[in-house]
ZADO-188428 format. One line per 5 residues: number of its first residue (from 0); their letters; for each residue x, y, z of N, C-alpha, C, O. Coordinates in Angstrom, 1 decimal, padded with zeros to 4 digits. Each point is the difference from the previous one (the first is absolute). Layout:
BEGIN
NUM	a	X:Y:Z:X:Y:Z:X:Y:Z:X:Y:Z ~ ...
This chain:
BEGIN
0	xxxxx	018.6:-010.1:008.8:-001.4:000.5:000.0:-000.4:000.5:001.4:000.6:-000.5:001.0 ~ -001.5:001.5:-001.0:-000.5:000.5:001.3:-001.0:-000.9:000.6:-000.5:-001.0:-000.7 ~ 000.1:001.2:001.9:-001.0:-000.8:000.7:-001.3:000.0:-000.8:-000.8:-001.0:000.1 ~ 000.4:002.1:-000.8:-001.3:000.1:-000.6:000.0:-000.7:-001.4:-001.0:-000.1:-000.6 ~ 002.2:-000.4:000.2:000.0:-000.7:-001.3:000.5:000.9:-001.2:000.3:-000.6:-001.1
5	xxxxx	-000.2:001.9:001.4:000.6:000.9:-001.0:001.6:-000.1:000.1:000.5:-000.4:001.0 ~ 000.2:000.7:-002.1:001.4:000.2:000.1:000.4:001.0:001.1:-000.7:001.0:000.1 ~ 001.7:-001.4:000.7:000.4:000.9:001.1:000.5:001.4:-000.6:000.8:000.0:-000.9 ~ -001.3:001.1:001.5:000.4:001.3:-000.5:001.4:000.3:000.5:000.4:-000.3:001.1 ~ 000.4:001.0:-002.0:001.3:000.4:000.4:000.2:001.4:-000.5:-000.8:000.6:-000.7
10	xxxxx	001.9:000.0:001.2:000.3:001.4:-000.4:000.3:000.1:-001.5:-000.1:001.1:-000.6 ~ 000.5:-002.2:000.0:000.4:000.1:-001.4:-001.2:-000.4:-000.9:000.2:-000.1:-001.3 ~ -001.3:-000.3:001.8:-001.1:-000.4:-000.8:-000.8:001.1:-000.5:000.2:001.2:000.3 ~ -001.2:-001.5:-001.2:-000.8:001.0:-000.6:-001.0:000.7:001.0:-000.1:001.2:000.0 ~ -000.6:-002.1:000.8:-001.0:000.5:000.9:000.7:000.5:001.3:001.0:-000.4:000.4
15	xxxxx	-001.7:001.4:000.2:000.6:000.6:001.2:000.2:-001.1:001.1:-000.9:-000.8:000.3 ~ 002.1:000.9:000.4:000.3:-000.9:001.1:-000.5:000.7:001.3:000.9:000.7:000.7 ~ -002.1:-000.8:-000.3:-000.6:000.7:001.1:-000.5:-001.0:001.0:-000.3:-001.2:-000.3 ~ 000.2:001.6:001.6:-000.4:-000.9:001.1:-001.5:000.1:000.1:-000.6:000.3:001.0 ~ -000.1:-000.7:-002.1:-001.4:000.0:-000.1:-000.3:-001.4:-000.7:000.0:-000.1:-001.2
20	xxxxx	-000.4:-000.9:002.0:000.0:-001.4:-000.5:-001.1:-000.3:-000.9:000.1:-000.8:-000.9 ~ -001.3:001.4:001.1:-001.2:-000.4:-000.8:000.0:000.8:-001.4:000.4:001.2:000.0 ~ -000.8:-001.9:-001.0:000.0:000.6:-001.3:-001.3:-000.3:-000.8:-000.5:-001.1:000.1 ~ 000.0:002.1:-000.8:-001.2:-000.2:-000.8:000.1:000.8:-001.2:000.6:001.0:-000.1 ~ -001.3:-001.5:-001.0:-000.1:000.7:-001.2:-001.2:000.9:000.0:-001.1:-000.4:000.2
25	xxxxx	001.4:001.7:-000.4:-001.1:001.0:000.1:-000.7:000.4:-001.3:-001.1:000.4:000.0 ~ 001.9:-000.6:-001.1:-000.6:000.3:-001.3:001.0:000.1:-001.1:001.2:-000.1:000.3 ~ -001.7:000.2:-001.5:000.9:000.1:-001.2:-000.6:000.9:-001.1:-001.2:000.2:000.0 ~ 002.0:000.3:-000.8:-000.4:000.7:-001.2:000.8:-000.6:-001.2:001.3:000.0:000.0 ~ -002.0:-000.5:-001.0:000.7:-000.8:-001.1:-000.4:000.7:-001.3:-001.2:000.3:-000.3
30	xxxxx	002.2:-000.1:-000.6:-000.2:000.5:-001.3:000.5:-001.1:-001.0:001.1:-000.5:000.1 ~ -002.0:000.2:-001.1:000.3:-001.0:-001.0:000.4:000.8:-001.3:-000.9:000.5:-000.7 ~ 002.2:-000.3:000.4:000.4:000.9:-001.0:000.3:-000.7:-001.3:-000.2:000.6:-001.1 ~ 000.5:-001.9:001.1:000.3:-000.7:-001.3:-000.1:-001.5:000.3:000.1:-000.4:001.2 ~ -000.4:-000.3:-002.3:-000.1:-001.5:000.2:001.3:-000.6:000.4:001.1:000.5:-000.4
35	xxxxx	-001.1:-001.6:001.2:001.1:-000.8:000.3:000.0:-001.3:-000.8:-000.9:-000.8:000.3 ~ 001.7:000.7:-001.3:-000.2:-001.2:-000.9:000.5:-001.3:000.7:000.8:000.1:001.0 ~ -001.2:-001.2:-001.5:000.5:-001.3:000.5:001.4:-000.3:-000.5:000.4:000.5:-001.0 ~ 000.2:-001.4:001.7:001.3:-000.5:-000.4:001.1:001.0:-000.2:000.9:-000.1:-000.8 ~ -000.9:001.2:001.7:001.1:000.9:000.0:000.4:000.3:001.4:-000.8:-000.2:001.0
40	xxxxx	002.0:000.6:-000.8:000.5:000.3:001.4:-000.6:001.3:000.4:-000.2:000.9:-000.7 ~ -000.2:-000.8:002.0:-000.5:001.2:000.6:000.9:000.4:001.2:000.6:-000.8:000.6 ~ -000.6:002.1:-000.4:000.8:000.6:001.1:-001.0:000.8:000.9:-000.8:000.7:-000.4 ~ 001.0:-000.9:001.8:-000.8:000.8:000.9:001.0:000.9:000.8:000.9:-000.5:000.6 ~ -001.1:001.8:-000.7:000.8:000.9:000.8:-000.8:000.5:001.1:-001.1:000.6:-000.2
45	xxxxx	001.5:-000.7:001.5:-000.7:000.4:001.2:000.7:001.1:000.7:001.2:-000.1:000.2 ~ -001.9:001.1:000.2:000.5:001.2:000.7:-000.8:000.4:001.1:-001.2:000.1:-000.1 ~ 001.8:000.1:001.3:-000.7:000.6:001.1:-000.1:001.5:-000.2:001.0:000.7:000.0 ~ -002.2:-000.2:-000.2:-000.2:001.4:-000.3:-000.5:000.9:001.2:000.0:001.2:-000.1 ~ -000.5:-001.9:001.1:-000.4:000.8:001.2:-000.1:-000.9:001.2:-000.2:-001.2:-000.1
50	xxxxx	000.5:001.7:001.3:-000.1:-000.6:001.3:-000.4:001.0:001.0:000.9:000.8:000.4 ~ -002.1:-000.8:000.0:-000.6:001.0:000.8:-000.5:-000.5:001.4:-000.9:-000.8:000.0 ~ 001.5:001.2:001.1:-000.4:-000.5:001.3:-001.3:000.8:000.4:-000.1:001.2:-000.3 ~ -000.8:-001.9:001.0:-001.2:000.6:000.5:-000.4:-000.7:001.3:000.6:-001.0:000.4 ~ -001.5:001.6:000.3:-000.6:-000.5:001.2:-001.5:-000.1:-000.1:-000.6:001.1:-000.3
55	xxxxx	000.0:-002.2:000.6:-001.4:-000.2:-000.1:-000.6:-000.6:001.3:000.7:000.0:001.0 ~ -001.9:-000.4:-001.1:-000.7:-000.6:001.2:000.7:-001.3:000.5:000.0:-000.3:001.2 ~ 000.7:-000.4:-002.2:000.6:-001.2:000.4:001.5:000.2:000.3:000.7:-001.0:000.3 ~ -000.2:002.2:-000.2:001.4:000.3:000.3:000.8:000.5:-001.1:-000.5:000.6:-001.0 ~ 001.8:-000.8:001.0:000.9:000.4:-001.0:-000.2:-000.8:-001.3:-000.2:-001.2:000.1
60	xxxxx	000.4:001.9:-001.2:-000.1:-000.7:-001.3:001.0:000.7:-001.0:000.5:001.1:000.2 ~ -000.2:-001.9:-001.2:000.8:000.6:-001.1:-000.6:-000.4:-001.3:-000.3:-001.2:-000.3 ~ 000.0:002.2:-000.5:-000.6:-000.2:-001.4:001.2:000.0:-001.0:000.6:001.0:-000.2 ~ -000.4:-002.1:-000.5:001.0:-000.1:-001.0:-000.6:-000.2:-001.4:-001.0:-000.7:-000.1 ~ 001.5:001.5:-000.9:-000.5:-000.2:-001.3:001.1:-000.5:-000.9:001.1:000.6:-000.1
65	xxxxx	-001.3:-001.7:-000.6:001.0:-000.6:-000.9:-000.6:000.1:-001.4:-001.1:-000.4:-000.3 ~ 002.0:000.8:-000.6:-000.4:000.1:-001.4:000.7:-001.2:-000.8:001.2:-000.1:000.1 ~ -002.0:-000.6:-000.9:000.5:-001.1:-000.8:-000.2:000.4:-001.5:-001.1:000.4:-000.3 ~ 002.1:-000.6:-000.5:-000.1:000.2:-001.4:000.4:-001.3:-000.7:001.1:-000.6:000.2 ~ -002.0:000.1:-001.0:000.2:-001.3:-000.7:000.1:000.3:-001.5:-000.8:000.6:-000.6
70	xxxxx	001.9:-001.1:000.1:000.4:000.2:-001.4:000.4:-001.2:-000.7:000.8:-000.8:000.5 ~ -001.4:000.5:-001.7:000.4:-001.1:-000.8:001.2:000.3:-000.8:000.2:001.2:-000.4 ~ 000.7:-002.2:000.1:001.2:000.3:-000.7:-000.3:000.6:-001.4:-000.8:-000.6:-000.7 ~ 001.5:001.7:000.4:-000.2:000.6:-001.3:-001.2:000.9:-000.1:-000.3:000.4:-001.1 ~ -000.4:-000.2:002.2:-001.2:000.8:000.0:000.0:001.1:001.1:000.9:000.1:000.8
75	xxxxx	-001.9:000.8:-000.9:-000.1:001.0:001.0:-000.7:-000.6:001.2:-000.5:-001.1:000.0 ~ 000.6:001.9:001.1:-000.6:-000.5:001.3:-001.5:-000.3:-000.3:-000.8:000.8:-000.5 ~ 000.4:-002.0:000.9:-001.4:-000.5:-000.2:-000.9:000.2:001.1:-001.2:000.3:-000.2 ~ 001.7:-000.4:001.5:-000.9:000.1:001.2:000.8:000.8:001.0:001.2:-000.2:000.3 ~ -001.9:001.1:000.3:000.5:000.8:001.2:-001.0:-000.2:001.1:-001.1:000.3:-000.1
80	xxxxx	001.7:-000.7:001.3:-000.9:-000.1:001.2:000.7:000.6:001.2:001.2:-000.1:000.2 ~ -002.0:000.9:000.5:000.4:000.5:001.3:-000.8:-000.7:001.1:-001.2:000.0:000.0 ~ 001.9:-000.6:000.9:-000.6:-000.7:001.1:000.2:000.7:001.3:001.1:000.5:000.3 ~ -002.2:-000.4:000.5:000.1:000.6:001.3:000.0:-001.1:001.1:-001.0:-000.8:000.0 ~ 002.0:000.8:000.8:000.2:-001.0:001.0:000.0:000.7:001.4:000.7:001.0:000.1
85	xxxxx	-001.4:-001.6:000.9:000.0:000.6:001.3:000.7:-000.9:001.0:-000.3:-001.2:000.0 ~ 001.2:001.7:000.8:000.6:-000.7:001.1:-000.6:000.5:001.3:-000.1:001.2:000.2 ~ -000.2:-002.1:000.7:-000.7:000.3:001.2:000.7:-000.6:001.2:000.8:-001.0:-000.1 ~ -001.2:001.5:001.3:000.6:-000.6:001.2:-000.6:-001.4:000.2:-001.0:-000.4:-000.6 ~ 001.6:-000.4:001.5:-000.4:-001.3:000.4:-001.4:000.1:000.6:-000.4:001.0:000.6
90	xxxxx	-000.4:-002.0:-000.9:-001.4:000.0:000.5:-000.1:-000.2:001.5:000.9:-000.7:000.6 ~ -001.8:001.3:000.0:-000.3:-000.2:001.4:-001.0:-001.2:000.1:-001.2:000.1:-000.3 ~ 001.7:-001.3:000.8:-000.8:-001.2:000.0:-001.0:000.1:001.1:-000.9:-000.9:000.1 ~ 001.0:001.8:000.8:-001.0:000.2:001.1:-001.3:000.8:-000.4:-000.9:000.1:000.7 ~ 001.0:000.5:-001.9:-001.1:000.8:-000.5:-000.7:-000.7:-001.1:000.6:-000.4:-001.0
95	xxxxx	-001.9:000.1:001.1:-000.8:-000.7:-001.1:000.2:000.7:-001.3:-000.1:001.3:-000.1 ~ 000.2:-002.1:-001.0:000.1:000.6:-001.3:-001.3:000.7:-000.4:-001.1:-000.6:000.2 ~ 001.2:001.8:-000.8:-001.2:000.7:-000.4:000.3:000.6:-001.4:001.1:000.5:-000.3 ~ -002.2:-000.5:-000.6:000.1:000.6:-001.3:-000.8:001.3:000.0:-001.2:000.0:000.4 ~ 001.8:001.1:-000.9:-000.7:001.2:-000.2:-000.4:000.1:-001.4:000.8:000.2:-000.9
100	xxxxx	-002.1:-000.5:000.6:-000.4:-000.1:-001.4:-001.3:000.8:-000.3:-000.7:000.3:001.0 ~ 000.5:000.1:-002.2:-001.2:000.7:-000.4:-000.9:-001.0:-000.6:000.4:-001.0:-000.7 ~ -001.7:001.3:000.9:-001.1:-000.9:-000.6:-000.7:000.7:-001.1:-000.8:000.9:000.3 ~ 001.1:-001.2:-001.6:-000.7:000.6:-001.1:-001.5:-000.2:000.1:-000.4:-001.1:000.4 ~ -000.3:002.1:-000.7:-001.5:-000.1:000.0:-000.6:-000.1:-001.4:-001.2:000.0:-000.1
105	xxxxx	002.0:-000.2:-000.9:-000.5:-000.2:-001.3:000.5:-001.3:-000.6:000.7:-000.7:000.7 ~ -001.3:000.3:-001.8:000.3:-001.3:-000.6:000.6:000.1:-001.4:-000.4:000.8:-000.8 ~ 001.5:-001.5:000.6:000.6:000.0:-001.3:-000.8:-000.6:-001.1:-000.6:-001.1:000.3 ~ 000.5:001.7:-001.5:-000.8:-000.6:-001.0:000.5:-001.4:-000.6:-000.7:-000.8:-000.4 ~ 002.0:000.6:000.5:000.7:-001.2:-000.4:000.8:-000.6:001.1:001.0:000.6:000.4
110	xxxxx	-001.4:-001.7:000.2:000.6:-000.5:001.2:000.3:-001.5:-000.1:-000.7:-000.7:-000.8 ~ 001.6:000.2:001.5:000.4:-001.4:000.0:000.6:-000.3:001.4:000.7:000.8:000.6 ~ -001.0:-002.0:-000.1:000.5:-000.4:001.4:001.1:-001.0:-000.1:-000.1:-000.9:-000.8 ~ 001.1:001.1:001.6:001.1:-001.0:000.1:000.3:-000.2:001.5:000.0:001.0:000.8 ~ 000.4:-002.2:-000.5:000.3:-000.4:001.4:001.4:-000.6:000.0:000.1:-001.2:-000.2
115	xxxxx	001.0:002.0:000.5:001.3:-000.6:000.0:000.2:-001.0:001.2:-000.5:000.2:001.1 ~ 001.1:-001.3:-001.4:000.3:-001.0:001.0:001.5:-000.2:000.1:000.8:000.6:-000.8 ~ -000.3:-001.4:001.8:001.4:-000.2:000.2:000.8:-000.5:-001.3:001.1:000.4:-000.2 ~ -001.8:-001.2:-000.6:000.7:-000.5:-001.2:000.3:001.2:-000.9:001.1:000.1:-000.6 ~ -002.1:000.7:000.3:000.2:001.2:-000.9:001.1:000.9:000.6:000.8:000.5:-000.8
120	xxxxx	-000.8:-000.3:002.1:001.0:000.9:000.6:001.4:-000.6:-000.2:000.9:000.7:-000.4 ~ -000.8:-002.0:000.6:001.3:-000.7:-000.2:000.5:000.1:-001.4:001.1:000.3:-000.3 ~ -002.0:-000.6:-000.7:000.3:000.1:-001.4:000.4:001.4:-000.4:000.9:000.1:-000.8 ~ -001.6:000.9:001.3:000.4:001.4:-000.4:001.3:000.3:000.6:000.8:000.7:-000.6 ~ -000.5:-001.1:001.8:001.3:000.2:000.6:001.1:-000.6:-000.8:001.0:000.7:-000.3
125	xxxxx	-001.2:-001.9:-000.2:001.0:-000.7:-000.8:000.1:000.7:-001.4:001.2:000.2:-000.5 ~ -002.3:000.2:-000.1:000.1:000.7:-001.3:000.7:001.3:000.1:000.7:000.3:-001.0 ~ -000.8:000.4:002.1:000.6:001.3:000.1:001.3:000.0:000.8:000.6:001.1:000.3 ~ -000.1:-002.3:000.1:001.2:-000.1:000.8:-000.1:000.8:001.3:001.0:000.6:000.4 ~ -002.1:-000.7:000.2:-000.3:000.8:001.2:000.1:-001.0:001.2:-000.9:-000.9:000.1
130	xxxxx	001.9:001.0:000.7:000.2:-000.9:001.1:-000.6:000.5:001.3:000.2:-000.7:001.1 ~ -001.0:001.8:-001.1:-000.5:000.5:001.3:-001.0:-001.0:000.6:-000.9:-000.4:-000.6 ~ 001.3:000.1:001.9:-000.7:-001.2:000.6:-001.5:000.3:000.4:-000.7:-000.9:000.3 ~ 000.3:002.2:-000.3:-001.4:000.3:000.4:-000.9:-000.6:-001.1:-001.2:000.0:000.3 ~ 001.7:-000.4:-001.4:-000.9:-000.5:-001.1:-000.2:-001.5:000.0:-000.9:-000.5:-000.7
135	xxxxx	001.8:-000.2:001.4:-000.1:-001.5:000.0:000.2:-000.7:001.4:-000.2:-001.1:000.1 ~ 000.8:001.9:000.8:000.3:-000.6:001.4:-001.0:000.6:001.0:000.2:001.1:000.5 ~ -001.3:-001.8:-000.2:-001.1:000.5:000.8:000.5:000.3:001.4:-000.3:001.0:000.6 ~ 001.2:-001.9:000.0:000.5:000.3:001.3:000.8:001.3:000.1:-000.1:000.8:000.9 ~ 000.9:-000.6:-001.9:000.9:001.2:-000.1:-000.9:001.2:-000.1:000.2:001.0:000.7
140	xxxxx	-001.2:-001.0:-001.6:-000.9:001.1:-000.2:-000.7:000.4:001.3:-000.1:001.2:000.2 ~ -000.3:-002.2:000.5:-000.8:000.3:001.3:001.0:000.4:001.1:-000.2:001.0:000.7 ~ 001.2:-001.8:-000.5:000.8:000.1:001.2:001.1:001.1:-000.1:000.5:000.5:001.0 ~ 000.0:-000.2:-002.2:001.1:000.9:-000.2:-000.5:001.4:-000.5:000.5:001.0:000.5 ~ -001.5:-001.0:-001.3:-000.4:001.3:-000.6:-001.4:000.4:000.4:-000.5:001.0:-000.4
145	xxxxx	-000.2:-001.9:001.2:-001.3:000.4:000.6:-001.2:000.0:-000.9:-001.0:000.6:000.4 ~ 001.1:-001.3:-001.5:-001.2:-000.1:-000.9:-000.9:-001.1:000.4:000.5:-001.0:000.6 ~ -001.8:001.0:-000.9:-000.8:-001.1:000.4:000.0:-001.2:-000.8:-000.4:-001.1:000.3 ~ 001.0:001.2:-001.5:000.1:-001.1:-001.0:001.1:000.3:-001.0:000.7:001.0:000.1 ~ -000.7:-001.8:-001.2:001.0:000.3:-001.1:-000.4:001.2:-000.7:-001.2:000.2:-000.2
150	xxxxx	002.1:000.6:-000.1:-000.3:001.3:-000.7:000.0:-000.2:-001.5:001.0:-000.5:-000.6 ~ -002.0:001.0:-000.1:-000.1:000.0:-001.4:001.0:001.1:-000.6:-000.1:001.1:000.5 ~ 001.0:-001.5:-001.4:000.9:001.0:-000.6:-000.7:001.2:-000.5:-001.1:-000.2:-000.7 ~ 001.6:001.4:000.9:-000.6:001.2:-000.6:000.0:-000.1:-001.5:-001.0:000.2:-000.7 ~ 002.2:-000.6:000.1:000.1:-000.1:-001.5:-000.9:-001.1:-000.5:-000.4:000.0:-001.2
155	xxxxx	000.1:-001.1:002.0:-001.0:-001.0:-000.5:-001.4:000.6:-000.1:-000.7:-000.2:-001.0 ~ 000.3:001.1:001.9:-001.3:000.6:-000.1:000.0:001.0:-001.2:-000.9:000.0:-000.8 ~ 002.1:000.7:000.6:000.1:000.8:-001.2:-000.1:-000.8:-001.3:-000.5:000.4:-001.0 ~ 001.2:-001.6:001.0:-000.1:-000.9:-001.2:-001.4:-000.5:-000.2:-000.4:000.0:-001.2 ~ -000.3:-000.3:002.2:-001.4:-000.4:-000.1:-000.9:001.1:-000.6:-000.9:-000.3:-000.8
160	xxxxx	001.1:001.5:001.2:-000.7:001.2:-000.5:000.3:000.1:-001.5:-000.9:000.3:-000.8 ~ 002.2:-000.4:000.4:000.3:000.2:-001.4:-000.5:-001.2:-000.8:-000.5:000.2:-001.1 ~ 000.5:-001.4:001.7:-000.6:-001.2:-000.7:-001.5:000.3:-000.2:-000.6:-000.4:-001.1 ~ -000.1:000.9:002.1:-001.4:000.3:-000.2:-000.2:001.0:-001.1:-001.0:-000.2:-000.8 ~ 001.8:001.2:000.6:-000.1:000.9:-001.1:000.2:-000.7:-001.3:-000.8:000.2:-000.9
165	xxxxx	001.8:-001.0:000.8:000.3:-000.7:-001.3:-001.0:-001.0:-000.4:-000.2:-000.3:-001.1 ~ -000.6:-000.2:002.1:-001.1:-001.0:-000.3:-001.1:000.8:-000.6:-000.8:-000.6:-000.8 ~ 000.7:001.9:001.1:-001.2:000.8:-000.5:000.4:000.8:-001.2:-000.9:000.3:-000.8 ~ 002.1:000.2:000.7:000.4:000.9:-001.1:001.3:-000.6:-000.7:000.8:-000.5:000.7 ~ -000.8:000.7:-002.0:001.2:-000.5:-000.7:000.9:001.1:-000.5:000.9:-000.2:-000.8
170	xxxxx	-001.2:001.5:001.2:000.8:001.1:-000.4:001.4:000.0:000.5:000.2:-000.4:001.2 ~ 000.8:000.9:-001.9:001.4:000.1:000.5:000.0:001.0:001.2:-000.7:001.0:000.0 ~ 001.5:-001.3:001.0:000.1:000.8:001.2:001.3:000.8:-000.1:001.1:-000.5:-000.2 ~ -001.2:001.9:000.4:001.1:000.8:000.0:000.7:000.2:001.4:001.2:000.0:000.1 ~ -002.0:000.0:000.9:000.5:000.1:001.4:-001.0:-000.6:001.0:-001.1:-000.2:-000.3
175	xxxxx	001.7:-000.2:001.4:-000.8:-000.6:001.1:000.7:000.4:001.3:001.2:-000.1:000.2 ~ -002.1:000.5:000.7:000.5:000.4:001.4:-001.0:-000.6:001.0:-001.1:-000.2:-000.3 ~ 001.7:-000.1:001.5:-000.9:-000.5:001.1:000.6:000.5:001.3:001.2:000.3:000.2 ~ -002.1:-000.2:000.8:000.3:000.4:001.3:-000.7:-000.9:001.1:-001.2:-000.2:-000.1 ~ 002.0:-000.4:001.0:-000.5:-000.8:001.0:-000.7:000.8:001.1:000.5:001.1:000.4
180	xxxxx	-001.6:-001.5:000.0:-000.8:000.7:001.1:000.0:-000.8:001.3:000.2:000.6:001.1 ~ -000.4:-001.9:-001.2:000.0:-000.9:001.2:000.4:-001.4:-000.4:-000.1:-000.4:-001.2 ~ 000.6:-000.4:002.1:000.4:-001.4:-000.3:-001.1:-000.9:-000.2:-001.1:000.2:000.6 ~ 001.3:-001.3:-001.3:-001.0:-001.1:-000.1:000.7:-001.3:000.4:001.2:-000.1:-000.1 ~ -002.0:-000.9:000.5:000.5:-001.2:000.5:-000.6:-001.2:-000.7:-001.1:000.1:-000.5
185	xxxxx	001.9:-001.2:000.5:-000.5:-001.2:-000.7:-001.4:-000.4:000.5:-000.3:000.0:001.2 ~ -000.5:-000.5:-002.1:-001.4:-000.4:000.4:-001.0:001.1:-000.1:-001.2:-000.3:000.0 ~ 001.6:001.5:-000.1:-000.9:001.1:-000.2:-000.4:000.2:-001.4:000.9:000.0:-000.9 ~ -002.1:000.2:000.6:-000.5:000.3:-001.4:000.3:001.4:-000.4:-000.4:001.0:000.8 ~ 001.0:-000.8:-001.9:000.3:001.4:-000.6:-000.9:000.2:-001.1:-000.1:-000.7:-001.0
190	xxxxx	-000.7:001.9:001.0:-000.8:000.4:-001.1:000.8:001.0:-000.9:000.5:001.0:000.5 ~ -000.3:-001.4:-001.7:000.7:000.8:-001.0:-001.0:000.9:-000.8:-000.9:-000.6:-000.6 ~ 001.1:001.9:000.6:-000.9:000.9:-000.7:000.7:000.8:-001.1:001.2:000.2:000.1 ~ -002.0:000.1:-001.1:000.5:000.8:-001.2:-001.0:001.0:-000.4:-001.2:-000.3:-000.1 ~ 001.6:001.5:-000.2:-000.8:001.0:-000.6:000.8:000.7:-001.1:001.2:000.4:000.2
195	xxxxx	-001.8:-000.3:-001.4:000.7:000.7:-001.1:-000.6:001.3:-000.3:-001.2:000.2:-000.1 ~ 002.1:000.8:-000.2:-000.4:001.3:-000.4:000.9:000.4:-001.1:001.1:000.6:000.2 ~ -001.5:-000.8:-001.5:000.9:000.2:-001.1:001.2:-000.9:000.0:-000.2:-001.2:000.1 ~ 001.4:001.8:-000.1:001.2:-000.8:000.0:000.5:-000.2:001.4:001.1:-000.6:000.2 ~ -001.8:001.1:000.8:000.4:-000.2:001.4:-000.9:-001.1:000.7:-001.2:000.0:-000.2
200	xxxxx	001.9:-000.9:000.9:-000.7:-001.1:000.6:000.3:000.0:001.5:001.2:-000.1:000.4 ~ -002.2:000.3:000.4:000.2:-000.1:001.5:-000.2:-001.4:000.5:-000.9:-000.7:-000.4 ~ 001.8:000.2:001.2:000.0:-001.3:000.6:000.0:000.0:001.5:000.6:001.0:000.5 ~ -001.2:-002.0:000.1:000.2:000.0:001.5:-000.3:-001.5:000.4:-000.6:-000.8:-000.6 ~ 001.2:000.5:001.8:-000.2:-001.3:000.6:-000.6:000.3:001.4:000.5:000.8:000.8
205	xxxxx	-001.6:-001.5:-000.5:-000.7:000.2:001.3:-000.1:-001.3:000.7:-000.4:-001.1:-000.6 ~ 000.8:001.1:001.9:000.0:-001.2:000.8:-001.2:000.0:000.9:-000.8:000.9:000.0 ~ 000.6:-001.9:000.9:-001.2:-000.1:000.9:000.0:001.2:001.0:-001.1:000.3:000.5 ~ 002.2:000.4:-000.3:000.0:001.1:001.0:000.2:001.3:-000.7:000.2:001.0:000.7 ~ -000.2:-001.0:-002.0:000.1:001.3:-000.7:001.0:000.1:-001.1:000.5:-001.1:-000.5
210	xxxxx	-000.1:002.3:000.1:000.9:000.2:-001.2:001.4:-000.5:000.3:000.5:000.3:001.0 ~ 000.0:-001.1:-002.0:001.4:-000.5:000.1:001.0:000.7:-000.8:001.1:000.3:000.4 ~ -001.5:000.1:-001.7:000.9:000.5:-000.9:-000.8:000.8:-001.1:-001.1:-000.4:-000.4 ~ 001.7:001.5:-000.1:-000.6:000.7:-001.1:001.1:000.0:-001.2:001.2:-000.1:000.3 ~ -001.7:000.2:-001.5:000.9:000.0:-001.1:-000.6:000.8:-001.2:-001.2:000.3:000.0
215	xxxxx	002.1:000.1:-000.9:-000.4:000.8:-001.2:000.8:-000.5:-001.2:001.2:-000.1:000.1 ~ -001.9:-000.2:-001.1:000.7:-000.4:-001.3:-000.4:001.0:-001.1:-001.2:000.4:000.0 ~ 002.1:-000.1:-000.8:-000.3:000.9:-001.2:000.2:-000.8:-001.2:001.1:-000.6:-000.2 ~ -002.1:000.5:-000.6:000.0:-000.7:-001.3:000.6:000.8:-001.1:000.0:001.3:000.1 ~ 000.4:-001.9:-001.1:000.6:000.7:-001.2:-001.1:000.8:-000.7:-001.2:-000.4:000.0
220	xxx	001.5:001.6:-000.5:-000.9:000.8:-000.7:-000.7:-000.8:-001.1:000.6:-000.8:-000.7 ~ -001.9:001.0:000.5:-000.8:-000.6:-001.0:-000.5:-001.4:000.4:-000.5:-000.7:-000.9 ~ 000.8:000.2:002.1:-000.4:-001.3:000.4:-001.5:-000.1:000.2:-000.5:-001.1:000.4
């Protein structure tokens, strides 16, 4: 295992073996193509489809896109997901952490508040087999990666947005995408918002300092 809790990257692994130690989930696009029945074997095929180096305000970065295809035995592919992962340079611990966030000036018609705590972060890490220490090791998050507190998983925020949708609407979902805008930390209240326009549902998560994540779900026709 690497120091950050992720499997150590190698030249023979799926993800790029680059000298950029920090890793974050930038977004996903998911298509639900067919039902996955219970009590059958499933297969996940993972492919690295893009690896693009860039330079930003925080230094060198690498954007990697991984495509996952999930298929039940004897069936067609049921779920296709493309994940965008960003690799970044080591944090400068001499520079105070700052979030560049937008502050929405409108109010969502359907909203719900959630405050992730360390227990929720630990349970989500266990559920998703995510060993990244920024989600459960406060000293590591602060002293190694320069965050002020435990980091809320990007996919956890995306899961909370999707849960917010499913609490309000019972329609089948054809696709779901989300994009991270800024990080959130344990103890911060997240406002989950929802707006529906026909079969399109806009979702967003807003923290005390501004926008954290945006999402879009497409419902099945006739929903």
